[in-house]
PyMOL CGO cylinders between C-alpha atoms (Angstrom):
from pymol import cmd
from pymol.cgo import CYLINDER

trace = [
    CYLINDER, -23.44, 10.09, 3.50, -22.33, 10.23, -0.11, 0.3, 1, 1, 1, 1, 1, 1,
    CYLINDER, -22.33, 10.23, -0.11, -18.95, 8.69, -0.85, 0.3, 1, 1, 1, 1, 1, 1,
    CYLINDER, -18.95, 8.69, -0.85, -16.47, 10.72, -2.85, 0.3, 1, 1, 1, 1, 1, 1,
    CYLINDER, -16.47, 10.72, -2.85, -14.69, 7.62, -4.12, 0.3, 1, 1, 1, 1, 1, 1,
    CYLINDER, -14.69, 7.62, -4.12, -14.76, 7.72, -7.88, 0.3, 1, 1, 1, 1, 1, 1,
    CYLINDER, -14.76, 7.72, -7.88, -12.89, 4.56, -8.76, 0.3, 1, 1, 1, 1, 1, 1,
    CYLINDER, -12.89, 4.56, -8.76, -11.46, 1.53, -6.94, 0.3, 1, 1, 1, 1, 1, 1,
    CYLINDER, -11.46, 1.53, -6.94, -9.19, -0.93, -8.74, 0.3, 1, 1, 1, 1, 1, 1,
    CYLINDER, -9.19, -0.93, -8.74, -6.86, -3.81, -8.03, 0.3, 1, 1, 1, 1, 1, 1,
    CYLINDER, -6.86, -3.81, -8.03, -3.42, -3.04, -9.30, 0.3, 1, 1, 1, 1, 1, 1,
    CYLINDER, -3.42, -3.04, -9.30, -0.19, -4.55, -10.44, 0.3, 1, 1, 1, 1, 1, 1,
    CYLINDER, -0.19, -4.55, -10.44, 3.18, -2.84, -10.24, 0.3, 1, 1, 1, 1, 1, 1,
    CYLINDER, 3.18, -2.84, -10.24, 5.63, -4.08, -12.85, 0.3, 1, 1, 1, 1, 1, 1,
    CYLINDER, 5.63, -4.08, -12.85, 9.36, -3.62, -12.68, 0.3, 1, 1, 1, 1, 1, 1,
    CYLINDER, 9.36, -3.62, -12.68, 12.38, -5.02, -14.46, 0.3, 1, 1, 1, 1, 1, 1,
    CYLINDER, 12.38, -5.02, -14.46, 15.71, -6.03, -13.00, 0.3, 1, 1, 1, 1, 1, 1,
    CYLINDER, 15.71, -6.03, -13.00, 18.76, -7.94, -14.14, 0.3, 1, 1, 1, 1, 1, 1,
    CYLINDER, 18.76, -7.94, -14.14, 19.61, -11.28, -12.57, 0.3, 1, 1, 1, 1, 1, 1,
    CYLINDER, 19.61, -11.28, -12.57, 23.14, -12.49, -11.82, 0.3, 1, 1, 1, 1, 1, 1,
    CYLINDER, 23.14, -12.49, -11.82, 23.52, -13.52, -15.50, 0.3, 1, 1, 1, 1, 1, 1,
    CYLINDER, 23.52, -13.52, -15.50, 22.54, -10.02, -16.69, 0.3, 1, 1, 1, 1, 1, 1,
    CYLINDER, 22.54, -10.02, -16.69, 19.24, -11.38, -18.02, 0.3, 1, 1, 1, 1, 1, 1,
    CYLINDER, 19.24, -11.38, -18.02, 16.33, -8.95, -17.72, 0.3, 1, 1, 1, 1, 1, 1,
    CYLINDER, 16.33, -8.95, -17.72, 13.56, -10.28, -15.49, 0.3, 1, 1, 1, 1, 1, 1,
    CYLINDER, 13.56, -10.28, -15.49, 10.08, -8.74, -15.31, 0.3, 1, 1, 1, 1, 1, 1,
    CYLINDER, 10.08, -8.74, -15.31, 8.36, -8.99, -11.94, 0.3, 1, 1, 1, 1, 1, 1,
    CYLINDER, 8.36, -8.99, -11.94, 4.72, -8.22, -11.12, 0.3, 1, 1, 1, 1, 1, 1,
    CYLINDER, 4.72, -8.22, -11.12, 3.74, -7.13, -7.62, 0.3, 1, 1, 1, 1, 1, 1,
    CYLINDER, 3.74, -7.13, -7.62, 0.14, -6.74, -6.48, 0.3, 1, 1, 1, 1, 1, 1,
    CYLINDER, 0.14, -6.74, -6.48, -1.54, -3.79, -4.81, 0.3, 1, 1, 1, 1, 1, 1,
    CYLINDER, -1.54, -3.79, -4.81, -4.80, -4.89, -3.17, 0.3, 1, 1, 1, 1, 1, 1,
    CYLINDER, -4.80, -4.89, -3.17, -6.72, -1.65, -3.82, 0.3, 1, 1, 1, 1, 1, 1,
    CYLINDER, -6.72, -1.65, -3.82, -6.05, 1.55, -5.70, 0.3, 1, 1, 1, 1, 1, 1,
    CYLINDER, -6.05, 1.55, -5.70, -8.53, 4.31, -4.92, 0.3, 1, 1, 1, 1, 1, 1,
    CYLINDER, -8.53, 4.31, -4.92, -8.78, 7.28, -7.25, 0.3, 1, 1, 1, 1, 1, 1,
    CYLINDER, -8.78, 7.28, -7.25, -10.58, 10.18, -5.61, 0.3, 1, 1, 1, 1, 1, 1,
    CYLINDER, -10.58, 10.18, -5.61, -10.47, 13.32, -7.71, 0.3, 1, 1, 1, 1, 1, 1,
    CYLINDER, -10.47, 13.32, -7.71, -6.82, 14.15, -8.28, 0.3, 1, 1, 1, 1, 1, 1,
    CYLINDER, -6.82, 14.15, -8.28, -5.74, 11.96, -5.35, 0.3, 1, 1, 1, 1, 1, 1,
    CYLINDER, -5.74, 11.96, -5.35, -4.73, 8.32, -5.47, 0.3, 1, 1, 1, 1, 1, 1,
    CYLINDER, -4.73, 8.32, -5.47, -4.39, 5.91, -2.54, 0.3, 1, 1, 1, 1, 1, 1,
    CYLINDER, -4.39, 5.91, -2.54, -2.64, 2.55, -2.63, 0.3, 1, 1, 1, 1, 1, 1,
    CYLINDER, -2.64, 2.55, -2.63, -3.90, 0.10, -0.02, 0.3, 1, 1, 1, 1, 1, 1,
    CYLINDER, -3.90, 0.10, -0.02, -2.50, -3.28, 1.00, 0.3, 1, 1, 1, 1, 1, 1,
    CYLINDER, -2.50, -3.28, 1.00, -3.99, -5.63, 3.55, 0.3, 1, 1, 1, 1, 1, 1,
    CYLINDER, -3.99, -5.63, 3.55, -1.75, -7.92, 5.58, 0.3, 1, 1, 1, 1, 1, 1,
    CYLINDER, -1.75, -7.92, 5.58, -2.33, -10.22, 8.49, 0.3, 1, 1, 1, 1, 1, 1,
    CYLINDER, -2.33, -10.22, 8.49, 0.62, -8.60, 10.22, 0.3, 1, 1, 1, 1, 1, 1,
    CYLINDER, 0.62, -8.60, 10.22, 3.97, -6.94, 9.57, 0.3, 1, 1, 1, 1, 1, 1,
    CYLINDER, 3.97, -6.94, 9.57, 5.60, -7.83, 12.86, 0.3, 1, 1, 1, 1, 1, 1,
    CYLINDER, 5.60, -7.83, 12.86, 9.15, -8.25, 11.54, 0.3, 1, 1, 1, 1, 1, 1,
    CYLINDER, 9.15, -8.25, 11.54, 11.31, -6.02, 9.36, 0.3, 1, 1, 1, 1, 1, 1,
    CYLINDER, 11.31, -6.02, 9.36, 11.54, -8.79, 6.75, 0.3, 1, 1, 1, 1, 1, 1,
    CYLINDER, 11.54, -8.79, 6.75, 7.74, -9.13, 6.60, 0.3, 1, 1, 1, 1, 1, 1,
    CYLINDER, 7.74, -9.13, 6.60, 7.35, -5.36, 6.35, 0.3, 1, 1, 1, 1, 1, 1,
    CYLINDER, 7.35, -5.36, 6.35, 9.78, -5.17, 3.42, 0.3, 1, 1, 1, 1, 1, 1,
    CYLINDER, 9.78, -5.17, 3.42, 8.11, -8.12, 1.68, 0.3, 1, 1, 1, 1, 1, 1,
    CYLINDER, 8.11, -8.12, 1.68, 4.58, -6.75, 2.10, 0.3, 1, 1, 1, 1, 1, 1,
    CYLINDER, 4.58, -6.75, 2.10, 5.41, -3.20, 0.99, 0.3, 1, 1, 1, 1, 1, 1,
    CYLINDER, 5.41, -3.20, 0.99, 7.64, -3.85, -2.03, 0.3, 1, 1, 1, 1, 1, 1,
    CYLINDER, 7.64, -3.85, -2.03, 4.80, -3.09, -4.45, 0.3, 1, 1, 1, 1, 1, 1,
    CYLINDER, 4.80, -3.09, -4.45, 4.05, 0.19, -2.68, 0.3, 1, 1, 1, 1, 1, 1,
    CYLINDER, 4.05, 0.19, -2.68, 7.69, 1.25, -2.74, 0.3, 1, 1, 1, 1, 1, 1,
    CYLINDER, 7.69, 1.25, -2.74, 7.88, 0.55, -6.48, 0.3, 1, 1, 1, 1, 1, 1,
    CYLINDER, 7.88, 0.55, -6.48, 4.84, 2.56, -7.62, 0.3, 1, 1, 1, 1, 1, 1,
    CYLINDER, 4.84, 2.56, -7.62, 7.11, 5.39, -8.72, 0.3, 1, 1, 1, 1, 1, 1,
    CYLINDER, 7.11, 5.39, -8.72, 4.89, 8.17, -7.39, 0.3, 1, 1, 1, 1, 1, 1,
    CYLINDER, 4.89, 8.17, -7.39, 4.23, 10.06, -4.17, 0.3, 1, 1, 1, 1, 1, 1,
    CYLINDER, 4.23, 10.06, -4.17, 0.56, 9.25, -3.62, 0.3, 1, 1, 1, 1, 1, 1,
    CYLINDER, 0.56, 9.25, -3.62, -0.58, 8.00, -0.19, 0.3, 1, 1, 1, 1, 1, 1,
    CYLINDER, -0.58, 8.00, -0.19, 0.24, 4.38, 0.63, 0.3, 1, 1, 1, 1, 1, 1,
    CYLINDER, 0.24, 4.38, 0.63, -1.47, 2.44, 3.43, 0.3, 1, 1, 1, 1, 1, 1,
    CYLINDER, -1.47, 2.44, 3.43, -0.97, -1.02, 4.94, 0.3, 1, 1, 1, 1, 1, 1,
    CYLINDER, -0.97, -1.02, 4.94, -3.94, -2.31, 6.91, 0.3, 1, 1, 1, 1, 1, 1,
    CYLINDER, -3.94, -2.31, 6.91, -3.24, -5.06, 9.45, 0.3, 1, 1, 1, 1, 1, 1,
    CYLINDER, -3.24, -5.06, 9.45, -5.59, -7.27, 11.43, 0.3, 1, 1, 1, 1, 1, 1,
    CYLINDER, -5.59, -7.27, 11.43, -4.54, -6.17, 14.92, 0.3, 1, 1, 1, 1, 1, 1,
    CYLINDER, -4.54, -6.17, 14.92, -5.41, -2.90, 16.56, 0.3, 1, 1, 1, 1, 1, 1,
    CYLINDER, -5.41, -2.90, 16.56, -2.15, -0.91, 16.38, 0.3, 1, 1, 1, 1, 1, 1,
    CYLINDER, -2.15, -0.91, 16.38, -1.15, 2.67, 16.95, 0.3, 1, 1, 1, 1, 1, 1,
    CYLINDER, -1.15, 2.67, 16.95, -1.10, 4.20, 13.45, 0.3, 1, 1, 1, 1, 1, 1,
    CYLINDER, -1.10, 4.20, 13.45, 2.43, 5.01, 12.33, 0.3, 1, 1, 1, 1, 1, 1,
    CYLINDER, 2.43, 5.01, 12.33, 4.42, 5.97, 9.26, 0.3, 1, 1, 1, 1, 1, 1,
    CYLINDER, 4.42, 5.97, 9.26, 7.63, 4.25, 8.18, 0.3, 1, 1, 1, 1, 1, 1,
    CYLINDER, 7.63, 4.25, 8.18, 10.68, 5.99, 6.70, 0.3, 1, 1, 1, 1, 1, 1,
    CYLINDER, 10.68, 5.99, 6.70, 9.16, 5.72, 3.22, 0.3, 1, 1, 1, 1, 1, 1,
    CYLINDER, 9.16, 5.72, 3.22, 5.94, 7.49, 4.26, 0.3, 1, 1, 1, 1, 1, 1,
    CYLINDER, 5.94, 7.49, 4.26, 3.80, 4.35, 4.28, 0.3, 1, 1, 1, 1, 1, 1,
    CYLINDER, 3.80, 4.35, 4.28, 1.00, 4.47, 6.86, 0.3, 1, 1, 1, 1, 1, 1,
    CYLINDER, 1.00, 4.47, 6.86, 0.39, 1.33, 8.97, 0.3, 1, 1, 1, 1, 1, 1,
    CYLINDER, 0.39, 1.33, 8.97, -2.96, 1.06, 10.71, 0.3, 1, 1, 1, 1, 1, 1,
    CYLINDER, -2.96, 1.06, 10.71, -5.30, -1.56, 12.15, 0.3, 1, 1, 1, 1, 1, 1,
    CYLINDER, -5.30, -1.56, 12.15, -8.37, -2.64, 10.20, 0.3, 1, 1, 1, 1, 1, 1,
    CYLINDER, -8.37, -2.64, 10.20, -10.81, -1.55, 12.89, 0.3, 1, 1, 1, 1, 1, 1,
    CYLINDER, -10.81, -1.55, 12.89, -9.32, 1.94, 13.08, 0.3, 1, 1, 1, 1, 1, 1,
    CYLINDER, -9.32, 1.94, 13.08, -9.24, 2.19, 9.29, 0.3, 1, 1, 1, 1, 1, 1,
    CYLINDER, -9.24, 2.19, 9.29, -12.90, 1.20, 8.91, 0.3, 1, 1, 1, 1, 1, 1,
    CYLINDER, -12.90, 1.20, 8.91, -14.21, 3.38, 11.73, 0.3, 1, 1, 1, 1, 1, 1,
    CYLINDER, -14.21, 3.38, 11.73, -12.22, 6.55, 11.01, 0.3, 1, 1, 1, 1, 1, 1,
    CYLINDER, -12.22, 6.55, 11.01, -13.31, 8.05, 7.69, 0.3, 1, 1, 1, 1, 1, 1,
    CYLINDER, -13.31, 8.05, 7.69, -10.45, 10.57, 7.86, 0.3, 1, 1, 1, 1, 1, 1,
    CYLINDER, -10.45, 10.57, 7.86, -7.74, 7.85, 7.97, 0.3, 1, 1, 1, 1, 1, 1,
    CYLINDER, -7.74, 7.85, 7.97, -6.78, 8.40, 4.32, 0.3, 1, 1, 1, 1, 1, 1,
    CYLINDER, -6.78, 8.40, 4.32, -6.33, 12.12, 4.98, 0.3, 1, 1, 1, 1, 1, 1,
    CYLINDER, -6.33, 12.12, 4.98, -3.57, 11.71, 7.58, 0.3, 1, 1, 1, 1, 1, 1,
]
cmd.load_cgo(trace, "trace")
């Protein structure tokens, strides 16, 4: 089967914020994979788990700061029921992601 993936990159999301002294700070956040398929883009992060709200926020900060509405996916080690969070980020298990070629089209 021919893959329609045209380009896969590792990405960095940069953003600026002001600290308590009003000094501008630049922060770089990593995105594990960015897939460009035609006019579609997919941001993919891998995480061991996101079993707490704090861990979920920490792991997805780069996805939330991309500044666009392309599909965002977090792949975790355990087999979980795929779900979307309030920001539209899909969470799925690695086995399900690898065995279901339509996972990016959800």
